[in-house]
DSSP file (Angstrom, degrees, kcal/mol; ACC not computed):
  #  RESIDUE AA STRUCTURE BP1 BP2  ACC     N-H-->O    O-->H-N    N-H-->O    O-->H-N    TCO  KAPPA ALPHA  PHI   PSI    X-CA   Y-CA   Z-CA
    1    1 A M              0   0    0      0, 0.0     4,-0.2     0, 0.0     0, 0.0   0.000 360.0 360.0 360.0 -40.6   -3.1   -5.1  -32.8
    2    2 A H     >  +     0   0    0      1,-0.2     4,-2.3     2,-0.1     3,-0.2   0.465 360.0  96.2 -93.3  -2.6   -3.5   -1.7  -31.1
    3    3 A F  H  > S+     0   0    0      1,-0.2     4,-2.9     2,-0.2     5,-0.2   0.901  80.4  51.7 -57.6 -46.6   -5.8   -3.1  -28.4
    4    4 A P  H  > S+     0   0    0      0, 0.0     4,-2.2     0, 0.0    -1,-0.2   0.882 111.2  48.8 -60.4 -36.2   -3.0   -3.6  -25.8
    5    5 A I  H  > S+     0   0    0     -4,-0.2     4,-2.3    -3,-0.2    -2,-0.2   0.937 113.3  45.9 -67.2 -45.7   -1.8    0.0  -26.3
    6    6 A V  H  X S+     0   0    0     -4,-2.3     4,-2.5     1,-0.2     5,-0.2   0.911 112.8  50.9 -62.4 -43.1   -5.3    1.4  -25.9
    7    7 A A  H  X S+     0   0    0     -4,-2.9     4,-2.5    -5,-0.2    -1,-0.2   0.902 110.5  49.2 -62.5 -41.5   -5.9   -0.7  -22.9
    8    8 A A  H  X S+     0   0    0     -4,-2.2     4,-2.3    -5,-0.2    -1,-0.2   0.913 112.4  47.5 -65.1 -42.9   -2.7    0.5  -21.2
    9    9 A L  H  X S+     0   0    0     -4,-2.3     4,-2.1     2,-0.2    -2,-0.2   0.897 112.6  49.2 -64.9 -40.4   -3.5    4.1  -21.9
   10   10 A L  H  X S+     0   0    0     -4,-2.5     4,-2.5     2,-0.2    -2,-0.2   0.916 111.1  49.7 -64.6 -43.6   -7.1    3.7  -20.6
   11   11 A A  H  X S+     0   0    0     -4,-2.5     4,-2.4     1,-0.2    -2,-0.2   0.903 110.9  49.8 -62.5 -41.5   -5.8    2.0  -17.4
   12   12 A A  H  X S+     0   0    0     -4,-2.3     4,-1.9     2,-0.2    -1,-0.2   0.894 111.0  49.8 -63.9 -39.8   -3.2    4.8  -16.9
   13   13 A S  H  X S+     0   0    0     -4,-2.1     4,-1.6     2,-0.2    -2,-0.2   0.920 111.3  47.8 -64.9 -44.7   -6.0    7.4  -17.3
   14   14 A V  H  X S+     0   0    0     -4,-2.5     4,-0.9     1,-0.2     3,-0.2   0.917 110.3  52.7 -62.1 -43.7   -8.3    5.6  -14.8
   15   15 A A  H  < S+     0   0    0     -4,-2.4     3,-0.5     1,-0.2    -1,-0.2   0.880 108.5  50.5 -60.5 -39.1   -5.4    5.3  -12.3
   16   16 A Q  H  < S+     0   0    0     -4,-1.9    -1,-0.2     1,-0.2    -2,-0.2   0.822 110.6  49.1 -69.5 -30.7   -4.7    9.1  -12.6
   17   17 A D  H  < S+     0   0    0     -4,-1.6    -1,-0.2    -3,-0.2    -2,-0.2   0.593  91.0  95.7 -83.6 -11.5   -8.4    9.9  -12.0
   18   18 A D     X  -     0   0    0     -4,-0.9     4,-2.5    -3,-0.5     5,-0.2  -0.695  68.4-147.5 -83.7 122.8   -8.7    7.6   -8.9
   19   19 A P  H  > S+     0   0    0      0, 0.0     4,-2.2     0, 0.0    29,-0.2   0.849 100.7  57.4 -58.2 -33.3   -8.2    9.5   -5.6
   20   20 A F  H  > S+     0   0    0      2,-0.2     4,-1.7     1,-0.2     5,-0.1   0.948 110.7  41.6 -60.1 -49.8   -6.6    6.3   -4.2
   21   21 A C  H  > S+     0   0    0      1,-0.2     4,-2.4     2,-0.2    -1,-0.2   0.837 110.0  58.7 -68.7 -32.9   -4.0    6.3   -7.0
   22   22 A A  H  X S+     0   0    0     -4,-2.5     4,-2.0     2,-0.2    -1,-0.2   0.908 106.2  48.6 -62.3 -40.9   -3.5   10.0   -6.6
   23   23 A D  H  X S+     0   0    0     -4,-2.2     4,-2.3     2,-0.2    -2,-0.2   0.904 110.7  50.2 -65.1 -40.7   -2.5    9.6   -3.0
   24   24 A I  H  X S+     0   0    0     -4,-1.7     4,-2.6     1,-0.2    -2,-0.2   0.877 108.3  53.6 -65.5 -36.6   -0.1    6.8   -4.0
   25   25 A S  H  X S+     0   0    0     -4,-2.4     4,-2.4     2,-0.2    -1,-0.2   0.902 108.6  49.2 -62.8 -41.3    1.4    9.1   -6.6
   26   26 A R  H  X S+     0   0    0     -4,-2.0     4,-1.9     2,-0.2    -2,-0.2   0.910 111.6  49.1 -64.2 -42.0    1.9   11.8   -3.9
   27   27 A L  H  X S+     0   0    0     -4,-2.3     4,-1.3     1,-0.2    -2,-0.2   0.925 111.3  49.9 -61.5 -44.2    3.6    9.3   -1.7
   28   28 A S  H  X S+     0   0    0     -4,-2.6     4,-0.6     1,-0.2     3,-0.3   0.907 109.9  50.0 -62.0 -43.4    5.8    8.1   -4.5
   29   29 A A  H  < S+     0   0    0     -4,-2.4     3,-0.5     1,-0.2    -1,-0.2   0.871 115.1  43.7 -63.6 -37.1    6.9   11.7   -5.4
   30   30 A A  H >< S+     0   0    0     -4,-1.9     7,-2.4     1,-0.2     3,-1.3   0.613  94.8  79.2 -85.1 -12.9    7.7   12.4   -1.7
   31   31 A A  H 3< S+     0   0    0     -4,-1.3   103,-0.3    -3,-0.3    -1,-0.2   0.798  91.2  53.4 -65.8 -27.8    9.6    9.1   -1.1
   32   32 A G  T 3< S+     0   0    0     -4,-0.6    -1,-0.3    -3,-0.5    -2,-0.1   0.438  81.9 118.3 -89.1   0.9   12.7   10.4   -2.9
   33   33 A E  S <  S-     0   0    0     -3,-1.3    -3,-0.0     2,-0.1    -4,-0.0  -0.207  82.6-106.9 -63.3 158.7   13.0   13.5   -0.8
   34   34 A E  S    S+     0   0    0      1,-0.3    -1,-0.1     2,-0.1    -3,-0.0   0.924 123.9  30.5 -53.4 -46.5   16.2   14.0    1.3
   35   35 A K  S >  S-     0   0    0     -5,-0.0     3,-2.3     0, 0.0    -1,-0.3  -0.928 111.4-119.4-108.1 101.6   14.0   13.3    4.3
   36   36 A P  T 3  S+     0   0    0      0, 0.0    -5,-0.2     0, 0.0    -4,-0.1  -0.091  88.0   0.3 -49.7 133.4   11.4   10.9    2.8
   37   37 A F  T 3> S+     0   0    0     -7,-2.4     4,-2.5   -10,-0.2     3,-0.3   0.453  88.0 131.2  71.6   5.0    7.8   12.3    3.0
   38   38 A E  H <> S+     0   0    0     -3,-2.3     4,-2.6    -8,-0.3     5,-0.2   0.891  71.2  51.3 -57.7 -42.2    8.8   15.5    4.8
   39   39 A S  H  > S+     0   0    0     -4,-0.3     4,-1.6     1,-0.2    -1,-0.2   0.870 111.3  48.8 -63.8 -34.8    6.8   17.7    2.4
   40   40 A L  H  4>S+     0   0    0     -3,-0.3     5,-2.7     2,-0.2     4,-0.3   0.900 110.1  50.7 -70.3 -40.3    3.8   15.6    3.0
   41   41 A Y  H ><5S+     0   0    0     -4,-2.5     3,-1.3     1,-0.2    -2,-0.2   0.927 110.5  49.6 -60.7 -44.3    4.3   15.8    6.8
   42   42 A Q  H 3<5S+     0   0    0     -4,-2.6    -1,-0.2     1,-0.3    -2,-0.2   0.856 111.6  48.5 -63.4 -35.0    4.6   19.6    6.5
   43   43 A A  T 3<5S-     0   0    0     -4,-1.6    -1,-0.3    -5,-0.2    -2,-0.2   0.446 111.2-123.8 -82.9  -0.2    1.4   19.7    4.5
   44   44 A K  T < 5 +     0   0    0     -3,-1.3    -3,-0.2    -4,-0.3     2,-0.2   0.826  48.1 175.2  58.0  33.5   -0.4   17.5    7.0
   45   45 A F      < -     0   0    0     -5,-2.7    -1,-0.2    -6,-0.1    -2,-0.0  -0.493  14.6-172.4 -70.7 136.2   -1.2   15.0    4.2
   46   46 A V        -     0   0    0     -2,-0.2     8,-0.0    13,-0.0    13,-0.0  -0.981  23.3-126.0-130.3 119.0   -2.8   11.8    5.2
   47   47 A P        -     0   0    0      0, 0.0     2,-0.5     0, 0.0     3,-0.3  -0.317  10.3-138.9 -64.4 148.3   -3.3    9.1    2.5
   48   48 A R        +     0   0    0    -29,-0.2     3,-0.1     1,-0.2   -25,-0.1  -0.411  64.0 120.1-103.3  54.5   -6.8    7.8    2.1
   49   49 A L  S    S-     0   0    0     -2,-0.5     2,-0.2     1,-0.1    -1,-0.2   0.875  83.0  -3.0 -86.5 -40.1   -5.9    4.1    1.7
   50   50 A L  S    S-     0   0    0     -3,-0.3    13,-0.1    12,-0.1     3,-0.1  -0.711  93.5 -78.5-135.4-173.1   -7.9    2.8    4.7
   51   51 A N  S    S+     0   0    0     -2,-0.2     2,-0.4     1,-0.2    12,-0.2   0.837 114.5  29.1 -62.2 -33.1  -10.0    4.3    7.4
   52   52 A S  E     +A   62   0A   0     10,-1.3    10,-2.5     2,-0.0     2,-0.4  -0.987  61.6 169.6-138.0 126.5   -7.0    5.5    9.5
   53   53 A C  E     +A   61   0A   0     -2,-0.4     2,-0.3     8,-0.2     8,-0.3  -1.000   8.3 177.1-134.3 137.4   -3.5    6.4    8.5
   54   54 A Q  E     -A   60   0A   0      6,-2.8     6,-2.9    -2,-0.4     2,-0.1  -0.901  36.6 -91.8-132.7 162.0   -0.8    8.0   10.7
   55   55 A R  E     +A   59   0A   0     -2,-0.3     4,-0.3     4,-0.2     2,-0.2  -0.475  57.5 139.0 -69.2 145.3    2.8    9.1   10.3
   56   56 A G  S    S-     0   0    0      2,-1.6    -1,-0.1    74,-0.1     4,-0.1  -0.473  80.9 -31.7-150.1-134.6    5.4    6.5   11.3
   57   57 A V  S    S-     0   0    0     -2,-0.2    75,-0.2     2,-0.1    74,-0.1   0.915 140.8 -27.4 -58.7 -40.9    8.6    5.6    9.6
   58   58 A G  S    S-     0   0    0     72,-0.2    -2,-1.6    -4,-0.1     2,-0.3   0.248 123.0 -38.1-128.5 -91.7    6.7    6.6    6.6
   59   59 A Y  E     -AB  55 130A   0     71,-2.3    71,-3.2    -4,-0.3     2,-0.4  -0.980  47.4-155.2-139.2 153.2    3.0    6.1    7.1
   60   60 A F  E     -AB  54 129A   0     -6,-2.9    -6,-2.8    -2,-0.3     2,-0.3  -0.996  15.1-177.0-130.0 124.7    1.0    3.3    8.9
   61   61 A C  E     +AB  53 128A   0     67,-2.9    67,-2.8    -2,-0.4     2,-0.3  -0.915   5.3 169.7-122.1 148.0   -2.6    2.6    7.9
   62   62 A H  E     -AB  52 127A   0    -10,-2.5   -10,-1.3    -2,-0.3     2,-0.3  -0.992  12.9-176.8-153.3 160.9   -5.1    0.2    9.4
   63   63 A R  E     - B   0 126A   0     63,-1.8    63,-2.8    -2,-0.3     2,-0.2  -0.944   8.4-160.3-157.1 137.5   -8.7   -0.9    9.4
   64   64 A S  S    S+     0   0    0     -2,-0.3    61,-0.2    61,-0.2    59,-0.2  -0.624  72.2  41.3-109.3 175.4  -10.7   -3.4   11.3
   65   65 A L  S    S-     0   0    0     57,-2.5    -1,-0.2    59,-0.3    58,-0.2   0.933  82.7-161.9  51.0  52.3  -14.1   -5.0   10.5
   66   66 A L        -     0   0    0     58,-1.5    58,-0.3    56,-0.2    -1,-0.2  -0.348  15.2-121.5 -65.2 138.1  -13.1   -5.3    6.9
   67   67 A P    >   -     0   0    0      0, 0.0     3,-1.9     0, 0.0    -1,-0.1  -0.427  34.5-102.1 -71.3 159.8  -15.8   -5.9    4.3
   68   68 A P  T 3  S+     0   0    0      0, 0.0    -2,-0.1     0, 0.0    50,-0.0   0.791 118.8  59.5 -56.3 -30.5  -15.4   -9.1    2.3
   69   69 A E  T 3  S+     0   0    0      1,-0.1     2,-0.7     5,-0.0    -3,-0.0   0.635  92.0  76.2 -78.5 -11.2  -14.1   -7.2   -0.8
   70   70 A I    <   +     0   0    0     -3,-1.9     2,-0.3     4,-0.1    -1,-0.1  -0.891  59.0 143.6-103.8 115.2  -11.1   -5.8    1.1
   71   71 A T     >  -     0   0    0     -2,-0.7     4,-2.4     1,-0.0     5,-0.2  -0.847  65.1 -99.6-134.9 171.7   -8.3   -8.3    1.7
   72   72 A Y  H  > S+     0   0    0     -2,-0.3     4,-1.9     1,-0.2     5,-0.1   0.866 124.7  50.2 -62.4 -33.8   -4.5   -8.1    1.8
   73   73 A E  H  > S+     0   0    0      2,-0.2     4,-2.2     1,-0.2    -1,-0.2   0.924 111.1  45.5 -71.3 -45.0   -4.6   -9.5   -1.7
   74   74 A T  H  > S+     0   0    0      1,-0.2     4,-2.2     2,-0.2    -2,-0.2   0.883 114.1  49.7 -67.5 -35.8   -7.1   -7.1   -3.2
   75   75 A M  H  X S+     0   0    0     -4,-2.4     4,-2.6     2,-0.2     5,-0.2   0.906 110.3  50.2 -68.3 -40.0   -5.3   -4.1   -1.5
   76   76 A A  H  X S+     0   0    0     -4,-1.9     4,-2.6    -5,-0.2    -2,-0.2   0.908 112.0  48.2 -62.3 -41.6   -2.0   -5.3   -2.9
   77   77 A T  H  X S+     0   0    0     -4,-2.2     4,-1.8     2,-0.2    -2,-0.2   0.902 112.1  49.0 -65.4 -41.4   -3.5   -5.6   -6.4
   78   78 A R  H  X S+     0   0    0     -4,-2.2     4,-0.6     2,-0.2    -2,-0.2   0.911 113.3  46.2 -66.3 -42.6   -5.1   -2.1   -6.1
   79   79 A I  H >X S+     0   0    0     -4,-2.6     3,-1.4     1,-0.2     4,-0.6   0.937 111.4  52.0 -64.1 -46.7   -1.8   -0.5   -4.9
   80   80 A A  H >< S+     0   0    0     -4,-2.6     3,-1.0     1,-0.3     6,-0.4   0.840 102.0  60.6 -60.1 -34.3    0.2   -2.3   -7.6
   81   81 A A  H 3< S+     0   0    0     -4,-1.8    -1,-0.3     1,-0.2    -2,-0.2   0.743 103.7  51.5 -65.6 -21.7   -2.2   -1.0  -10.3
   82   82 A C  H << S+     0   0    0     -3,-1.4    -1,-0.2    -4,-0.6    -2,-0.2   0.592 102.8  65.8 -88.9 -12.2   -1.3    2.6   -9.3
   83   83 A L  S X< S-     0   0    0     -3,-1.0     3,-2.0    -4,-0.6    -1,-0.1  -0.916  82.7-132.5-117.7 107.1    2.5    2.0   -9.6
   84   84 A P  T 3  S+     0   0    0      0, 0.0    22,-0.4     0, 0.0    -3,-0.1  -0.335  94.1  11.3 -56.5 132.0    3.9    1.4  -13.0
   85   85 A G  T 3  S+     0   0    0      1,-0.2    -4,-0.1    20,-0.1    19,-0.1   0.629  90.4 166.2  75.3  14.5    6.3   -1.6  -12.8
   86   86 A A    <   -     0   0    0     -3,-2.0     2,-0.4    -6,-0.4    19,-0.2  -0.257  23.3-149.9 -63.8 150.5    5.2   -2.6   -9.3
   87   87 A V  E     -C  104   0A   0     17,-2.5    17,-2.4     2,-0.0     2,-0.4  -0.988   2.9-155.5-125.3 130.3    6.2   -6.0   -8.0
   88   88 A K  E     +C  103   0A   0     -2,-0.4     2,-0.4    15,-0.2    15,-0.2  -0.879  18.6 177.1-102.3 137.2    4.1   -8.0   -5.4
   89   89 A A  E     -C  102   0A   0     13,-2.6    13,-3.0    -2,-0.4     3,-0.0  -1.000  23.2-141.3-143.1 138.9    6.0  -10.6   -3.3
   90   90 A M        -     0   0    0     -2,-0.4    11,-0.2    11,-0.2     4,-0.1  -0.757  37.1-103.7 -91.6 142.9    5.0  -13.0   -0.5
   91   91 A P        -     0   0    0      0, 0.0    52,-0.1     0, 0.0     9,-0.1  -0.300  28.4-116.9 -61.4 153.3    7.4  -13.4    2.4
   92   92 A A  S    S+     0   0    0     51,-1.2     2,-0.4     1,-0.1    51,-0.1   0.850 101.1  30.5 -61.2 -34.8    9.4  -16.7    2.3
   93   93 A Q  S    S-     0   0    0     50,-0.3     2,-0.4    49,-0.1    -1,-0.1  -0.958  73.2-155.9-126.3 145.5    7.7  -17.7    5.5
   94   94 A Q        -     0   0    0     -2,-0.4     5,-0.1    49,-0.1    49,-0.1  -0.918  16.7-127.6-117.4 145.7    4.3  -16.9    6.9
   95   95 A W    >   -     0   0    0     -2,-0.4     3,-1.8     3,-0.3     2,-0.1  -0.676  42.4 -94.4 -83.2 146.1    3.2  -16.8   10.5
   96   96 A P  T 3  S+     0   0    0      0, 0.0    -1,-0.1     0, 0.0     3,-0.1  -0.404 110.8  12.9 -60.6 133.1    0.1  -18.9   11.3
   97   97 A G  T 3  S+     0   0    0      1,-0.2     2,-0.5    -2,-0.1    19,-0.4   0.413 108.0  98.5  82.5  -2.0   -3.0  -16.6   11.1
   98   98 A I    <   -     0   0    0     -3,-1.8     2,-0.5    17,-0.1    -3,-0.3  -0.977  54.4-163.6-121.9 124.7   -1.2  -13.7    9.5
   99   99 A R  E     + D   0 114A   0     15,-2.7    15,-2.9    -2,-0.5     2,-0.3  -0.921  17.8 180.0-109.5 128.6   -1.4  -13.2    5.7
  100  100 A R  E     + D   0 113A   0     -2,-0.5     2,-0.3    13,-0.2    13,-0.2  -0.927  16.6 168.3-134.1 152.4    1.3  -10.9    4.2
  101  101 A V  E     - D   0 112A   0     11,-2.0    11,-2.9    -2,-0.3     2,-0.4  -0.968  19.8-144.6-154.2 150.2    2.4   -9.4    0.9
  102  102 A T  E     -CD  89 111A   0    -13,-3.0   -13,-2.6    -2,-0.3     2,-0.5  -0.961   8.3-164.1-117.9 137.2    4.8   -6.7   -0.1
  103  103 A V  E     -CD  88 110A   0      7,-2.3     7,-2.7    -2,-0.4     2,-0.4  -0.986  10.7-175.6-118.4 129.0    4.4   -4.3   -3.0
  104  104 A T  E     +CD  87 109A   0    -17,-2.4   -17,-2.5    -2,-0.5     2,-0.2  -0.945  25.5 104.0-123.9 147.5    7.3   -2.3   -4.3
  105  105 A G  E >   + D   0 108A   0      3,-1.8     3,-1.7    -2,-0.4   -20,-0.1  -0.703  59.6  42.3 156.8 154.6    7.5    0.3   -6.9
  106  106 A G  T 3  S-     0   0    0    -22,-0.4   -75,-0.2     1,-0.3     3,-0.1   0.777 129.0 -59.3  61.8  27.5    7.8    4.0   -7.4
  107  107 A G  T 3  S+     0   0    0      1,-0.3    26,-2.4    25,-0.1    27,-0.3   0.599 115.0 113.4  77.9  10.5   10.4    4.3   -4.7
  108  108 A L  E <   -DE 105 132A   0     -3,-1.7    -3,-1.8    24,-0.2     2,-0.4  -0.827  53.0-155.5-118.8 152.9    8.0    2.8   -2.2
  109  109 A F  E     -DE 104 131A   0     22,-2.7    22,-2.2    -2,-0.3     2,-0.5  -0.998   9.2-167.5-119.8 130.0    7.6   -0.3   -0.1
  110  110 A F  E     -DE 103 130A   0     -7,-2.7    -7,-2.3    -2,-0.4     2,-0.7  -0.966   2.2-166.0-116.0 111.7    4.1   -1.3    1.1
  111  111 A D  E     -DE 102 129A   0     18,-2.7    18,-2.6    -2,-0.5     2,-0.4  -0.893  13.9-168.8 -97.9 114.7    4.1   -4.1    3.7
  112  112 A I  E     +DE 101 128A   0    -11,-2.9   -11,-2.0    -2,-0.7     2,-0.4  -0.900   8.5 177.9-114.3 130.0    0.5   -5.3    3.9
  113  113 A E  E     -DE 100 127A   0     14,-2.7    14,-2.9    -2,-0.4     2,-0.4  -0.996  10.9-166.4-136.8 132.4   -0.7   -7.7    6.7
  114  114 A E  E     +DE  99 126A   0    -15,-2.9   -15,-2.7    -2,-0.4     2,-0.3  -0.975  16.0 168.2-118.9 132.8   -4.1   -9.1    7.4
  115  115 A T  E     + E   0 125A   0     10,-2.4    10,-2.6    -2,-0.4   -17,-0.1  -0.793  36.1  36.4-130.7 174.7   -5.0  -10.8   10.7
  116  116 A G  E     - E   0 124A   0    -19,-0.4     2,-0.3    -2,-0.3     8,-0.3  -0.184  68.8-107.1  79.9-171.6   -8.1  -12.0   12.4
  117  117 A S    >   -     0   0    0      6,-0.6     3,-1.2     7,-0.0     5,-0.1  -0.950  28.0-100.1-151.2 167.7  -11.2  -13.6   11.0
  118  118 A D  T 3  S+     0   0    0     -2,-0.3     5,-0.1     1,-0.2     6,-0.1   0.708 121.1  58.3 -65.8 -18.4  -14.8  -12.8   10.2
  119  119 A R  T 3  S+     0   0    0      4,-0.1    -1,-0.2     3,-0.1     2,-0.1   0.632  85.8  97.7 -85.5 -14.3  -15.7  -14.6   13.5
  120  120 A A  S X  S-     0   0    0     -3,-1.2     3,-1.3     1,-0.1     4,-0.1  -0.370  86.7-115.6 -74.0 154.8  -13.6  -12.4   15.7
  121  121 A H  T 3  S+     0   0    0      1,-0.3    -1,-0.1     2,-0.1     3,-0.1   0.758 119.9  35.9 -64.8 -23.6  -15.2   -9.5   17.5
  122  122 A V  T 3  S-     0   0    0      1,-0.3   -57,-2.5    -5,-0.1    -1,-0.3   0.280 105.4-146.4-107.2   8.0  -13.1   -7.0   15.5
  123  123 A G    <   -     0   0    0     -3,-1.3    -6,-0.6   -59,-0.2    -1,-0.3  -0.215  52.5 -15.4  65.2-153.8  -13.3   -9.1   12.4
  124  124 A R  E     - E   0 116A   0    -58,-0.3   -58,-1.5    -8,-0.3     2,-0.4  -0.623  67.7-151.7 -82.7 145.7  -10.4   -9.1   10.0
  125  125 A I  E     - E   0 115A   0    -10,-2.6   -10,-2.4    -2,-0.3     2,-0.5  -0.963   4.4-158.5-122.8 135.6   -7.8   -6.4   10.4
  126  126 A L  E     -BE  63 114A   0    -63,-2.8   -63,-1.8    -2,-0.4     2,-0.4  -0.960   7.7-173.5-117.0 130.4   -5.6   -4.9    7.6
  127  127 A H  E     -BE  62 113A   0    -14,-2.9   -14,-2.7    -2,-0.5     2,-0.4  -0.962   1.7-171.6-119.7 138.5   -2.3   -3.1    8.3
  128  128 A I  E     -BE  61 112A   0    -67,-2.8   -67,-2.9    -2,-0.4     2,-0.5  -0.978   5.0-165.3-131.3 120.0   -0.3   -1.3    5.7
  129  129 A E  E     -BE  60 111A   0    -18,-2.6   -18,-2.7    -2,-0.4     2,-0.5  -0.922  10.7-165.8-102.2 126.4    3.2    0.1    6.5
  130  130 A I  E     +BE  59 110A   0    -71,-3.2   -71,-2.3    -2,-0.5     2,-0.3  -0.947  17.5 156.6-115.2 127.4    4.4    2.5    3.8
  131  131 A R  E     - E   0 109A   0    -22,-2.2   -22,-2.7    -2,-0.5     2,-0.1  -0.971  41.4-101.0-145.9 162.3    8.0    3.6    3.6
  132  132 A S  E >   - E   0 108A   0     -2,-0.3     3,-1.6   -24,-0.2   -24,-0.2  -0.457  33.1-117.5 -76.6 153.1   10.5    4.9    1.1
  133  133 A E  T 3  S+     0   0    0    -26,-2.4   -25,-0.1     1,-0.3    -1,-0.1   0.696 116.6  64.7 -64.0 -15.8   13.0    2.5   -0.4
  134  134 A K  T 3  S+     0   0    0    -27,-0.3    -1,-0.3  -103,-0.3   -26,-0.1   0.703  90.4  78.9 -74.9 -21.0   15.6    4.8    1.4
  135  135 A Q  S <  S-     0   0    0     -3,-1.6    -4,-0.1     1,-0.1   -77,-0.0  -0.712  87.1-115.2 -95.3 138.0   14.2    3.7    4.8
  136  136 A P        -     0   0    0      0, 0.0    -1,-0.1     0, 0.0    -2,-0.1  -0.315  34.8 -99.5 -68.6 152.8   15.2    0.3    6.3
  137  137 A R        -     0   0    0      1,-0.1    -4,-0.0    -4,-0.1    -6,-0.0  -0.532  47.3-103.5 -67.9 133.5   12.6   -2.4    6.8
  138  138 A P    >   -     0   0    0      0, 0.0     3,-1.6     0, 0.0    -1,-0.1  -0.282  25.1-122.2 -58.0 145.0   11.4   -2.4   10.5
  139  139 A E  T 3  S+     0   0    0      1,-0.3    -2,-0.1    -3,-0.1     0, 0.0   0.778 107.2  65.6 -61.5 -27.9   12.9   -5.2   12.5
  140  140 A H  T 3  S+     0   0    0      2,-0.1     2,-0.5     0, 0.0    -1,-0.3   0.670  74.1 105.8 -72.2 -14.2    9.5   -6.6   13.4
  141  141 A W  S <  S-     0   0    0     -3,-1.6     2,-0.5     1,-0.1    -4,-0.0  -0.540  74.3-132.0 -71.0 118.4    8.7   -7.5    9.8
  142  142 A Y              0   0    0     -2,-0.5   -49,-0.1     1,-0.1   -47,-0.1  -0.580 360.0 360.0 -75.2 120.5    8.9  -11.2    9.6
  143  143 A Q              0   0    0     -2,-0.5   -51,-1.2   -52,-0.1   -50,-0.3   0.463 360.0 360.0 -73.4 360.0   11.0  -12.2    6.6
């Protein structure tokens, strides 16, 4: 009877102790600023979601030569686990060879895209665009 409550509390505790979730919490807290993420930019904060993240509209992260356990789906699930009430959604249409998912929650949008294949010279590539819900979706994002 109390198992779901205990499981939820344990999951929340694990998420708080995870550096990945800690970075997402910092992003979420800064997403609501008058100029989203400005305090993080001033602190030279860089999220540790993938090998490389840079400032953009919010932040842009990418990695090539992905190991088998990192996919757009596993990354979306991992991000969603850090954001209470997060929602994952697939675009209505997909481009051939591009796999996409969006995660929303905590005042954030994560647009996640995987391209390439294990046979390509750079393997599979994962891109994550992170922005505040205050910021418009970039025009290049295929709906």
